[in-house]
SETORLUM-956841 format. One record per atom (N, C-alpha, C): residue in one letter; x, y, z negated. Coordinates in steps of 0.05 Angstrom, whole numbers, padded with zeros to 5 digits, always signed. Atoms other than C-alpha are relative to their C-alpha. Example, Ala and Ser with C-alpha at 12.3 -4.5 7.8 and 13.67 -1.06 7.14 Angstrom:
% residues 2
A+00018-00024+00000;A+00246-00090-00156;A+00018+00024+00000;S-00016-00024+00001;S+00273-00021-00143;S-00015+00022-00014;
END
This chain:
% residues 372
M-00014-00026+00003;M+01108-01026+00394;M+00019+00001-00024;E-00017-00002+00024;E+01135-01037+00324;E+00027-00012+00004;I-00026+00012-00004;I+01191-01081+00350;I+00019+00020+00011;L-00017-00020-00011;L+01217-01020+00386;L+00014+00016-00022;W-00011-00015+00022;W+01227-00983+00320;W+00020-00018-00015;V-00020+00017+00012;V+01263-01044+00292;V+00026+00001+00015;L-00024-00002-00016;L+01310-01042+00350;L+00015+00026-00004;M-00013-00026+00005;M+01322-00968+00338;M+00015+00000-00026;A-00014+00001+00026;A+01339-00983+00266;A+00027-00014+00003;L-00025+00014-00004;L+01392-01032+00290;L+00021+00019+00013;V-00018-00019-00012;V+01422-00976+00332;V+00012+00018-00022;M-00009-00018+00021;M+01426-00931+00271;M+00019-00014-00019;M-00018+00014+00018;M+01461-00986+00232;M+00025-00010+00015;G-00025+00005-00014;G+01515-00992+00285;G-00002-00020+00022;F+00002+00018-00022;F+01487-01042+00335;F-00005+00015+00026;V+00003-00012-00025;V+01478-01029+00408;V-00027-00006+00012;L+00026+00002-00014;L+01411-01016+00442;L+00004+00011+00028;V-00002-00009-00027;V+01413-01012+00517;V-00024+00018+00006;P+00022-00018-00003;P+01371-00950+00532;P-00013-00001+00027;F+00014+00003-00025;F+01338-00978+00594;F-00026-00016-00007;L+00025+00011+00008;L+01264-00992+00584;L-00019+00001+00024;R+00020+00000-00022;R+01204-01007+00629;R-00028-00002-00012;R+00028+00003+00009;R+01129-01006+00625;R-00011-00026+00011;R+00012+00025-00008;R+01089-01070+00628;R-00026-00003-00015;R+00027+00002+00011;R+01014-01073+00616;R-00003+00018-00025;G+00003-00020+00021;G+01017-01010+00573;G+00019-00001-00022;A-00020+00002+00021;A+01074-01033+00529;A+00027+00007+00010;I-00027-00007-00008;I+01148-01018+00529;I+00018-00024-00007;E-00019+00022+00004;E+01201-01072+00538;E+00028+00008+00008;Q-00028-00004-00009;Q+01276-01074+00543;Q+00004-00016+00026;V-00008+00015-00024;V+01303-01093+00611;V+00030+00006+00005;S-00029-00003-00006;S+01373-01098+00640;S+00004+00026+00016;P-00006-00023-00017;P+01406-01036+00670;P-00001-00008+00029;G+00002+00005-00028;G+01391-01032+00744;G-00025-00015+00008;H+00025+00014-00007;H+01325-01071+00739;H-00018+00019+00014;P+00017-00018-00015;P+01275-01043+00788;P-00022+00014-00016;D+00020-00012+00017;D+01225-01030+00732;D+00011+00017-00023;A-00012-00015+00022;A+01275-00995+00687;A-00009+00029-00001;A+00007-00028+00003;A+01253-00928+00659;A+00026+00016-00003;D-00026-00013-00001;D+01314-00888+00679;D-00003+00030-00003;P+00001-00029+00004;P+01321-00817+00650;P+00012+00016+00023;A-00013-00014-00023;A+01364-00799+00711;A-00020+00008+00021;T+00020-00006-00021;T+01302-00800+00755;T-00015+00026-00007;Y+00013-00026+00008;Y+01277-00739+00716;Y+00020+00023+00000;G-00020-00021-00001;G+01341-00701+00728;G+00015+00004-00026;F-00013-00002+00026;F+01366-00713+00657;F+00030-00007+00003;A-00029+00004-00001;A+01441-00711+00644;A+00008-00027-00010;P-00011+00025+00011;P+01481-00775+00635;P+00009+00004-00028;E-00008-00002+00028;E+01497-00791+00563;E+00028+00012-00003;E-00028-00010+00004;E+01571-00778+00573;E+00004+00029+00007;E-00002-00028-00006;E+01556-00708+00598;E-00015+00018-00019;L+00015-00016+00020;L+01513-00686+00539;L+00020+00016-00017;D-00017-00018+00015;D+01544-00626+00503;D-00008-00001-00029;I+00007+00003+00029;I+01547-00640+00428;I+00007+00024-00016;R-00009-00024+00015;R+01574-00571+00410;R-00022+00019-00007;M+00020-00020+00004;M+01511-00530+00416;M-00028-00011+00006;P+00027+00009-00004;P+01435-00538+00414;P-00011+00007+00028;G+00009-00009-00026;G+01426-00500+00479;G+00022+00017+00013;P-00022-00014-00014;P+01465-00460+00530;P+00006+00028-00011;D-00010-00027+00007;D+01507-00399+00510;D+00026+00001+00016;Q-00024+00001-00018;Q+01555-00392+00569;Q+00021+00019-00009;D-00021-00020+00009;D+01589-00330+00541;D+00016-00013-00023;L-00014+00013+00023;L+01606-00369+00477;L+00018-00022+00011;L-00016+00022-00010;L+01630-00430+00516;L+00025+00010+00014;D-00023-00011-00015;D+01674-00387+00561;D+00021+00011-00019;V-00019-00012+00020;V+01705-00351+00501;V+00013-00022-00016;L-00012+00022+00015;L+01715-00415+00461;L+00022-00014+00017;D-00020+00013-00018;D+01751-00446+00521;D+00025+00017+00002;L-00023-00018-00003;L+01795-00385+00529;L+00016+00001-00026;V-00014-00002+00025;V+01812-00379+00455;V+00015-00026-00006;Q-00013+00025+00006;Q+01828-00453+00447;Q+00023-00006+00020;R-00020+00005-00020;R+01868-00454+00511;R+00024+00018-00004;T-00022-00020+00002;T+01909-00391+00498;T+00009+00005-00029;Q-00004-00006+00028;Q+01905-00389+00421;Q+00001+00030-00006;D+00002-00029+00003;D+01889-00315+00429;D-00029+00006-00009;Y+00026-00004+00013;Y+01831-00292+00384;Y-00015+00024+00012;R+00011-00025-00007;R+01817-00226+00420;R-00027-00002+00014;A+00026+00003-00014;A+01761-00251+00465;A-00022-00007-00021;A+00020+00007+00021;A+01725-00280+00403;A-00007+00026-00015;M+00005-00025+00014;M+01732-00213+00367;M-00018+00018+00016;Q+00016-00017-00018;Q+01703-00176+00427;Q-00028-00010+00002;L+00027+00011-00002;L+01645-00224+00434;L-00017+00005-00024;L+00015-00005+00024;L+01624-00218+00362;L-00006+00030-00004;A+00004-00029+00003;A+01633-00142+00363;A-00024+00009+00018;G+00021-00007-00017;G+01583-00141+00420;G-00026-00015-00005;T+00024+00016+00007;T+01532-00188+00387;T-00015+00014-00022;E+00017-00014+00019;E+01473-00158+00350;E+00004-00011-00029;I-00008+00007+00028;I+01489-00158+00275;I-00022-00017-00013;T+00021+00014+00015;T+01421-00182+00250;T-00013-00022+00016;G+00012+00020-00017;G+01406-00230+00307;G+00009-00028-00006;E-00006+00028+00004;E+01406-00305+00307;E+00026-00008+00014;L-00023+00008-00016;L+01460-00308+00360;L+00027+00004-00015;R-00025-00005+00014;R+01513-00277+00315;R+00006-00022-00020;W-00004+00022+00019;W+01503-00330+00262;W+00009-00025+00014;Q-00008+00024-00015;Q+01508-00386+00314;Q+00028+00003+00010;R-00027-00004-00011;R+01571-00356+00344;R+00021-00001-00023;V-00018+00002+00023;V+01604-00347+00276;V+00004-00029-00008;Q-00002+00028+00006;Q+01589-00420+00261;Q+00018-00015+00020;A-00014+00013-00021;A+01617-00441+00328;A+00030+00006-00001;F-00028-00006+00002;F+01683-00404+00321;F+00013-00012-00025;A-00010+00012+00025;A+01692-00427+00249;A+00003-00030+00004;G-00002+00029-00004;G+01677-00499+00269;G+00022-00008+00019;A-00022+00006-00019;A+01726-00496+00327;A+00027+00001-00015;A-00025-00002+00015;A+01781-00472+00281;A+00004-00022-00020;S-00002+00021+00020;S+01765-00523+00228;S+00007-00027+00013;L-00006+00025-00014;L+01765-00581+00278;L+00028+00000+00011;E-00027-00001-00010;E+01830-00557+00308;E+00020-00006-00023;L-00018+00005+00023;L+01862-00557+00239;L-00001-00029-00008;Q+00003+00028+00007;Q+01835-00626+00225;Q+00016-00018+00020;Q-00014+00015-00021;Q+01864-00652+00291;Q+00030+00005+00000;R-00028-00006+00001;R+01930-00616+00283;R+00007+00014-00026;P-00005-00012+00026;P+01945-00605+00209;P+00027+00015-00002;G-00026-00013+00000;G+02015-00581+00227;G+00021-00015-00015;G-00022+00014+00013;G+02082-00601+00201;G+00026+00016+00003;V-00026-00014-00001;V+02156-00584+00202;V+00004+00014+00027;S-00005-00011-00026;S+02158-00573+00277;S-00025+00005+00016;E+00025-00003-00014;E+02084-00566+00294;E-00017+00023-00012;T+00018-00021+00010;T+02039-00504+00289;T-00027-00012-00005;P+00026+00011+00006;P+01974-00522+00255;P-00022+00011+00018;G+00023-00009-00016;G+01909-00519+00293;G-00015+00023-00013;G+00016-00022+00011;G+01864-00458+00285;G+00017+00024-00008;Q-00018-00022+00007;Q+01924-00412+00279;Q-00010+00027+00010;W+00010-00025-00011;W+01888-00360+00322;W-00018+00014-00021;L+00017-00013+00020;L+01839-00348+00264;L+00017+00013-00021;R-00018-00013+00019;R+01896-00335+00216;R+00012+00025+00010;V-00012-00024-00012;V+01928-00286+00264;V-00021+00022+00002;W+00022-00020-00001;W+01860-00252+00274;W-00003+00014-00026;R+00003-00012+00026;R+01853-00241+00200;R+00024+00017-00008;L-00024-00015+00007;L+01925-00217+00192;L+00002+00026+00015;E-00003-00024-00017;E+01923-00168+00250;E-00023+00019-00002;H+00023-00017+00003;H+01853-00142+00238;H-00015-00007-00025;P+00012+00008+00026;P+01837-00151+00164;P-00027+00014-00005;K+00026-00015+00004;K+01779-00100+00169;K-00020-00006+00022;D+00019+00008-00021;D+01745-00134+00228;D-00022-00017-00013;A+00022+00014+00014;A+01677-00156+00203;A-00005-00028+00012;G+00004+00026-00013;G+01670-00212+00254;G+00020-00020-00009;G-00021+00018+00009;G+01736-00243+00236;G-00003-00008-00029;A+00004+00006+00028;A+01720-00238+00162;A-00023-00020-00004;A+00023+00019+00002;A+01653-00274+00172;A+00008-00028+00010;V-00009+00026-00011;V+01685-00329+00214;V+00018-00013-00021;H-00018+00011+00020;H+01739-00338+00160;H-00016-00012-00023;A+00016+00010+00023;A+01687-00345+00105;A-00014-00027+00008;E+00013+00024-00009;E+01648-00397+00146;E+00020-00023+00004;F-00021+00020-00004;F+01713-00433+00163;F+00007-00013-00027;L-00006+00011+00026;L+01728-00441+00089;L-00022-00019-00010;V+00022+00017+00008;V+01659-00469+00076;V+00001-00027+00015;Q-00002+00024-00015;Q+01666-00519+00132;Q+00023-00017-00008;Q-00023+00015+00009;Q+01735-00539+00108;Q-00006-00014-00026;A+00006+00012+00026;A+01708-00552+00038;A-00017-00025+00005;W+00018+00023-00005;W+01652-00598+00064;W+00014-00022+00016;R-00012+00019-00018;R+01696-00631+00116;R+00024-00015-00013;T-00026+00011+00009;T+01761-00644+00078;T+00002-00007-00029;S-00002+00006+00028;S+01744-00651+00005;S-00027-00011-00010;T+00024+00012+00011;T+01693-00684-00040;T-00013+00018-00021;R+00015-00017+00019;R+01639-00645-00077;R+00004-00010-00028;G-00004+00007+00028;G+01653-00643-00151;G+00030-00002-00008;T-00029+00001+00006;T+01729-00646-00144;T+00011+00029-00003;D-00013-00026+00004;D+01776-00589-00163;D+00006+00012+00028;E-00007-00010-00027;E+01798-00583-00090;E-00025+00013+00013;F+00025-00011-00011;F+01726-00573-00067;F-00008+00026-00013;R+00007-00024+00014;R+01712-00522-00121;R+00018+00024+00007;I-00019-00021-00006;I+01775-00482-00106;I-00005+00012+00028;I+00005-00010-00028;I+01760-00478-00031;I-00027+00016+00000;M+00026-00013+00000;M+01687-00459-00045;M+00002+00027-00014;E-00003-00026+00014;E+01708-00404-00094;E+00014+00019+00018;E-00013-00017-00020;E+01755-00377-00041;E-00020+00009+00021;A+00021-00007-00020;A+01697-00379+00008;A-00019+00021-00011;R+00017-00020+00013;R+01654-00340-00041;R+00013+00027+00001;D-00014-00026-00001;D+01707-00286-00046;D+00001+00011+00029;A-00001-00008-00028;A+01713-00285+00030;A-00028+00011+00009;C+00027-00010-00007;C+01637-00276+00036;C-00003+00029-00011;G+00001-00027+00011;G+01642-00215-00010;G+00015+00020+00016;Q-00016-00018-00016;Q+01697-00185+00031;Q-00013+00006+00027;A+00013-00004-00026;A+01659-00196+00096;A-00025+00018-00003;A+00024-00017+00005;A+01596-00164+00066;A+00008+00029-00003;L-00009-00027+00004;L+01635-00102+00046;L+00008+00013+00027;L-00008-00011-00026;L+01661-00094+00118;L-00023+00006+00018;S+00024-00004-00017;S+01591-00097+00148;S-00025-00001-00017;P+00022+00000+00020;P+01538-00076+00097;P-00027-00009+00010;G+00026+00008-00010;G+01479-00089+00143;G-00001-00028+00012;D-00003+00027-00012;D+01502-00158+00165;D-00010-00022-00019;P+00009+00022+00018;P+01463-00217+00137;P+00019-00024+00000;V-00016+00024-00003;V+01515-00268+00160;V+00017-00007-00024;P-00015+00008+00024;P+01562-00264+00099;P-00017-00013-00021;Y+00018+00011+00021;Y+01503-00278+00054;Y-00012-00027+00009;I+00008+00026-00010;I+01479-00335+00099;I+00022-00021-00005;V-00022+00018+00006;V+01548-00366+00092;V+00000-00007-00029;E+00000+00004+00029;E+01542-00357+00017;E-00021-00020-00009;L+00020+00019+00008;L+01479-00399+00016;L+00012-00029-00001;S-00013+00026+00001;S+01523-00460+00031;S+00018-00001-00024;V-00017-00001+00024;V+01571-00438-00023;V-00018-00005-00025;A+00018+00003+00022;A+01511-00435-00070;A-00007-00029-00004;R+00006+00028+00003;R+01494-00507-00055;R+00024-00015-00012;G-00024+00015+00009;G+01566-00530-00065;G+00008+00006-00028;L-00008-00008+00027;L+01578-00491-00129;L-00023-00001-00020;T+00024+00003+00017;T+01508-00505-00157;T-00008+00026-00013;Y+00010-00025+00011;Y+01485-00434-00165;Y-00026-00006-00015;P+00027+00002+00012;P+01428-00430-00215;P-00020+00016+00018;Q+00020-00011-00018;Q+01362-00410-00182;Q+00000+00031+00000;P+00000-00029-00001;P+01363-00337-00204;P+00023+00012+00016;E-00023-00010-00015;E+01433-00327-00175;E-00004-00005+00030;F+00005+00006-00028;F+01413-00362-00110;F-00020+00020+00011;E+00021-00018-00009;E+01351-00318-00105;E+00011+00028+00005;Q-00012-00026-00005;Q+01394-00255-00111;Q+00013+00001+00027;V-00012+00001-00027;V+01433-00277-00050;V-00021+00000+00021;W+00021+00002-00019;W+01369-00294-00014;W-00014+00027+00005;L+00013-00027-00003;L+01338-00225-00028;L+00017+00019+00017;K-00017-00017-00017;K+01399-00192+00004;K-00003-00007+00029;I+00005+00008-00028;I+01386-00232+00067;I-00027+00011+00009;L+00026-00010-00007;L+01312-00214+00067;L+00000+00030+00004;D-00002-00029-00004;D+01331-00140+00060;D+00011+00007+00028;R-00014-00006-00025;R+01373-00145+00124;R-00013-00013+00024;A+00012+00014-00022;A+01337-00196+00167;A-00022-00019-00010;P+00021+00016+00014;P+01271-00220+00137;P-00011-00024+00017;A+00011+00022-00017;A+01252-00265+00197;A+00023-00017+00012;H-00023+00014-00010;H+01321-00296+00207;H-00004-00030-00003;M+00006+00028+00001;M+01306-00369+00224;M+00024-00016-00010;G-00024+00014+00008;G+01378-00393+00215;G+00004+00003-00030;A-00003-00005+00029;A+01380-00362+00145;A-00021-00017-00015;H+00021+00016+00013;H+01314-00396+00127;H+00008-00030+00000;L-00008+00028-00001;L+01341-00464+00149;L+00023-00005-00019;A-00023+00003+00019;A+01405-00453+00108;A-00011+00000-00029;A+00012-00002+00027;A+01363-00434+00047;A-00016-00025-00007;L+00017+00024+00005;L+01317-00494+00055;L+00016-00022-00012;H-00016+00021+00011;H+01374-00541+00040;H+00002+00002-00030;Y-00003-00004+00029;Y+01383-00511-00029;Y-00025-00010-00015;W+00025+00006+00013;W+01309-00522-00046;W-00008-00029+00003;C+00007+00028-00005;C+01309-00595-00023;C+00006-00017-00024;E-00003+00019+00022;E+01304-00653-00070;E+00028-00011-00004;K-00027+00012+00002;K+01374-00679-00053;K+00020+00021-00009;W-00019-00020+00010;W+01405-00613-00074;W-00009+00011-00027;H+00006-00013+00026;H+01378-00565-00127;H-00029+00006-00003;G+00029-00005+00001;G+01303-00566-00116;G-00016-00026-00001;S+00018+00023-00001;S+01247-00615-00102;S-00015+00001+00026;R+00017+00001-00023;R+01201-00637-00047;R-00021+00023-00001;E+00021-00020+00003;E+01148-00589-00074;E+00012+00028+00004;L-00012-00027-00003;L+01196-00529-00078;L+00008+00005+00029;A-00008-00003-00028;A+01222-00542-00008;A-00025+00005+00018;N+00025-00004-00015;N+01151-00548+00020;N-00011+00028-00005;S+00010-00026+00007;S+01130-00486-00016;S+00016+00022+00014;F-00017-00019-00013;F+01189-00447+00011;F-00006+00001+00030;A+00005+00002-00028;A+01176-00471+00082;A-00027+00011+00008;E+00028-00009-00006;E+01101-00458+00080;E-00002+00030-00004;A+00000-00029+00004;A+01112-00388+00052;A+00013+00014+00023;A-00013-00013-00023;A+01160-00372+00108;A-00018-00001+00025;A+00018+00003-00023;A+01110-00398+00160;A-00023+00019-00003;A+00024-00017+00005;A+01053-00358+00128;A+00006+00029+00006;R-00007-00028-00004;R+01091-00292+00133;R+00014+00004+00027;A-00015-00002-00025;A+01121-00306+00202;A-00013+00021+00018;P+00011-00019-00019;P+01112-00247+00249;P-00006-00013+00027;Q+00008+00010-00026;Q+01082-00257+00318;Q+00025-00006+00017;G-00023+00008-00016;G+01131-00295+00362;G+00023-00012-00015;S-00022+00011+00017;S+01174-00319+00304;S-00002-00031-00001;L-00002+00029+00003;L+01197-00391+00299;L-00003-00010-00029;L+00004+00008+00028;L+01187-00390+00224;L-00024-00018-00004;A+00023+00017+00002;A+01121-00424+00236;A+00008-00030+00002;A-00010+00028-00002;A+01163-00487+00249;A+00013-00009-00025;M-00015+00008+00024;M+01194-00487+00180;M-00011-00024-00015;P+00010+00024+00013;P+01146-00539+00150;P+00010-00026+00013;L-00010+00025-00013;L+01170-00590+00202;L+00028-00006-00010;F-00027+00004+00010;F+01242-00580+00178;F-00001-00010-00029;A+00003+00010+00028;A+01219-00590+00106;A-00008-00029-00001;V+00007+00028-00002;V+01185-00655+00125;V+00024-00017+00007;F-00023+00015-00008;F+01248-00678+00160;F+00020-00004-00023;E-00019+00002+00022;E+01291-00663+00099;E-00008-00020-00021;H+00009+00019+00021;H+01248-00709+00057;H-00011-00026+00011;L+00007+00026-00012;L+01239-00768+00104;L+00012-00022-00017;P-00012+00023+00013;P+01249-00835+00071;P+00024-00011+00016;E-00024+00010-00013;E+01315-00869+00087;E-00006-00018+00024;V+00009+00017-00022;V+01280-00921+00130;V-00030+00001+00002;N+00029+00000-00004;N+01211-00912+00158;N-00005-00005+00030;L+00004+00008-00028;L+01194-00949+00222;L-00029-00002+00007;V+00028+00002-00005;V+01119-00944+00216;V-00010+00025+00014;S+00008-00024-00015;S+01091-00898+00270;S-00023+00014-00013;S+00023-00013+00012;S+01029-00885+00229;S+00008+00023-00019;F-00010-00021+00018;F+01071-00844+00180;F+00003+00026+00016;Y-00004-00023-00016;Y+01088-00797+00237;Y-00026+00011+00013;Q+00027-00008-00009;Q+01014-00793+00255;Q-00017+00009-00023;S+00015-00008+00024;S+00994-00774+00184;S-00007+00030+00001;E+00010-00027+00000;E+00959-00709+00168;E+00022+00020-00005;V-00022-00018+00007;V+01020-00677+00136;V+00019+00004+00024;V-00019-00002-00023;V+01066-00692+00195;V-00014+00013+00024;E+00014-00012-00023;E+01014-00675+00247;E-00004+00030-00003;K+00003-00028+00005;K+01002-00608+00214;K+00026+00015+00005;A-00027-00012-00004;A+01077-00593+00214;A+00007+00001+00029;I-00005+00000-00028;I+01083-00614+00286;I-00016+00021+00014;H+00018-00020-00012;H+01024-00570+00305;H+00012+00028-00004;G-00012-00026+00006;G+01057-00510+00271;G+00025+00005+00017;A-00025-00003-00016;A+01123-00523+00307;A-00007+00004+00030;L+00008-00003-00028;L+01088-00530+00375;L-00011+00028+00004;F+00010-00027-00002;F+01051-00465+00362;F+00023+00020+00001;A-00023-00018+00000;A+01117-00431+00345;A+00015+00000+00026;V-00014+00003-00026;V+01150-00457+00408;V-00015+00015+00022;H+00016-00012-00021;H+01093-00433+00452;H+00000+00031-00003;A+00002-00029+00005;A+01093-00363+00420;A+00027+00013+00001;A-00027-00011+00002;A+01169-00354+00418;A+00009+00012+00027;R-00013-00010-00025;R+01210-00314+00468;R+00016-00022+00012;P-00015+00021-00013;P+01241-00360+00520;P+00030+00001-00006;D-00029-00003+00005;D+01310-00332+00503;D+00006+00000-00030;D-00005+00000+00029;D+01303-00340+00427;D+00022-00021-00005;P-00022+00019+00005;P+01369-00373+00405;P-00007-00024-00017;M+00007+00022+00018;M+01334-00416+00354;M-00021-00019+00013;L+00021+00016-00013;L+01282-00444+00403;L+00009-00028+00005;A-00010+00027-00005;A+01326-00503+00422;A+00001-00017-00025;H-00001+00015+00025;H+01334-00523+00349;H-00028-00012-00006;V+00027+00010+00006;V+01258-00529+00341;V-00007-00022+00021;R+00006+00020-00020;R+01251-00566+00407;R+00013-00027-00005;H-00015+00025+00006;H+01304-00618+00387;H-00014-00015-00022;L+00014+00014+00022;L+01268-00633+00322;L-00027-00010+00008;L+00026+00009-00011;L+01202-00637+00358;L+00003-00025+00016;V-00004+00025-00015;V+01230-00690+00404;V+00001-00024-00019;F-00002+00021+00020;F+01248-00732+00344;F-00028-00008-00010;F+00026+00006+00012;F+01178-00727+00313;F-00020-00009+00021;L+00019+00007-00021;L+01139-00731+00378;L+00005-00029+00010;V-00006+00027-00008;V+01175-00795+00398;V-00009-00019-00022;R+00009+00017+00022;R+01164-00825+00329;R-00030-00003-00002;A+00029+00001+00001;A+01091-00807+00334;A-00012-00011+00026;E+00009+00012-00026;E+01087-00838+00404;E-00016+00020+00016;R+00012-00021-00016;R+01066-00772+00434;R+00019+00006+00023;W-00021+00001-00020;W+01106-00786+00496;W+00000+00024+00019;S+00001-00022-00019;S+01081-00732+00543;S+00010+00026-00012;E-00009-00024+00014;E+01092-00677+00492;E+00030-00001-00005;A-00029+00003+00003;A+01162-00704+00478;A+00014+00007+00026;M-00012-00005-00026;M+01178-00702+00552;M-00001+00030+00006;N+00002-00028-00004;N+01154-00630+00555;N+00021+00016-00015;Q-00022-00013+00014;Q+01206-00612+00503;Q+00027-00007+00012;L-00025+00009-00011;L+01261-00653+00534;L+00009+00016+00025;I-00008-00014-00024;I+01259-00616+00600;I+00012+00027-00005;H-00011-00027+00007;H+01278-00552+00563;H+00027-00002-00013;I-00025+00001+00017;I+01336-00578+00521;I+00020-00020+00010;D-00019+00021-00008;D+01367-00636+00559;D+00026+00012+00009;G-00027-00010-00006;G+01442-00628+00567;G+00015+00009-00024;H-00013-00009+00025;H+01455-00602+00497;H-00012-00016-00024;V+00009+00016+00023;V+01450-00642+00432;V+00012+00009-00026;G-00013-00010+00025;G+01485-00599+00380;G-00021+00012-00019;A+00021-00009+00019;A+01425-00595+00333;A-00011-00023-00016;L+00014+00021+00014;L+01386-00633+00281;L-00021-00012+00019;P-00012+00019+00019;P+01372-00690+00279;P+00024-00014+00010;W-00021+00016-00013;W+01425-00715+00327;W+00027+00004-00013;T-00026-00005+00012;T+01484-00681+00292;T+00005-00015-00026;L-00004+00016+00024;L+01472-00724+00231;L+00011-00028+00007;S-00009+00026-00009;S+01492-00785+00272;S+00030+00002+00007;P-00028+00001-00010;P+01565-00806+00284;P+00002+00003+00030;D+00001-00001-00029;D+01545-00808+00357;D-00025+00016+00008;P+00024-00017-00006;P+01498-00748+00370;P-00011-00005+00028;A+00009+00004-00027;A+01496-00760+00445;A-00015-00027+00003;G+00012+00027-00001;G+01480-00834+00437;G-00027+00000-00013;E+00026-00001+00015;E+01425-00820+00386;E-00021+00015+00017;F+00019-00015-00017;F+01393-00768+00431;F-00008-00016+00024;A+00006+00015-00024;A+01398-00814+00491;A-00020-00022-00006;V+00019+00021+00007;V+01360-00869+00454;V-00029+00012-00001;Y+00026-00013+00002;Y+01302-00822+00437;Y-00010+00009+00028;R+00008-00009-00027;R+01302-00794+00508;R-00010-00024+00016;A+00008+00024-00014;A+01298-00864+00537;A-00027-00010-00009;L+00026+00008+00011;L+01241-00881+00491;L-00023+00018+00010;A+00020-00019-00010;A+01204-00818+00512;A-00007-00005+00029;V+00005+00006-00029;V+01213-00834+00586;V-00016-00026+00003;A+00014+00025-00002;A+01191-00906+00576;A-00029+00002-00009;G+00027-00004+00010;G+01130-00886+00535;G-00017+00017+00019;Y+00013-00017-00019;Y+01112-00832+00585;Y-00009-00017+00025;E+00006+00016-00023;E+01115-00882+00643;E-00020-00022-00007;A+00019+00020+00009;A+01078-00935+00603;A-00029+00010+00000;N+00027-00012+00000;N+01020-00887+00601;N-00006+00015+00026;G+00007-00010-00027;G+01020-00870+00675;G+00015+00024+00009;G-00016-00023-00008;G+01071-00814+00676;G+00021-00007+00020;S-00021+00004-00020;S+01123-00804+00730;S+00014+00027+00004;P-00014-00026-00005;P+01174-00751+00752;P-00018+00020+00014;A+00017-00018-00015;A+01122-00723+00799;A-00022+00013-00017;S+00021-00010+00017;S+01071-00713+00743;S+00010+00017-00023;L-00011-00015+00022;L+01118-00679+00694;L+00002+00030+00008;P-00002-00029-00007;P+01108-00603+00694;P+00027+00011-00006;R-00027-00013+00004;R+01171-00561+00701;R-00003+00029-00005;
END
């Protein structure tokens, strides 16, 4: 089995692993595509790799329809209407603000403009000019600036600092336009990382979020980054933050899954030993996340995020059946951790999915035995 993880490491370093596997005497082996013993994800109704949607963690058809319309017509009004009709303190609003900001940022990157060319993302500029007091547009603009800073400049440079300071001002403006909205402060959490807010200043922003949406999973995930060892905290601080969130999680909240995200943020660069993923710390975090998933509302917008991370850990822990039970709920969308950290999110997801299928079949599973 260990050779399988070595092969996966080669994928992550840029080599090609053909994701067709088969079972043989309880073990998993690579076989050629089309082999009669190949463990083919398509037999489970899973989407082909080329059809996996890398934009979102799960379905939001209203958002997809509006994004398509806005990008096709360069008319912002449908986006403004969608955000106006989205609950202010809900998870969905934050996800949609991120999506619109990301779309505008990517458009600008692809079409920076020139003497005879209109720059991409122009619809967001027009939105802000024509409706400067629209809270949705202000929040999208603030998040757009944050994404621009991380995407187009290097942390520590003057350019990065200038864009982040502009983003901080935009967060303040957005907050004034919608006093009960946590989103401007969630955006500022990323600004806090980039501008190295001291902990007391960061905690002031965090308290404003807790006042407005104390169980907001997206906000907790954004705050967790700050407390991580690679930013302005430590492994202990991150774990403490995640465990405290899980301990105060209300019934049905996905906050119980926070320790799993903290474990993920502090994984070693290379760890191919499955026993690590079967350790007490990891098993406890997986258990908490599984509990959260079972207790959550089926329509919770953050549910897909937790399921995606569970697939990663369950496959690494060789808990094949449980991984398959998560895959049947999320297949088709890969816009979530851990896949989005890869240059090829769909390819990364497809490798783990193929491993789950192969491990499931190696232990006697089949499409007929998989609960739906």
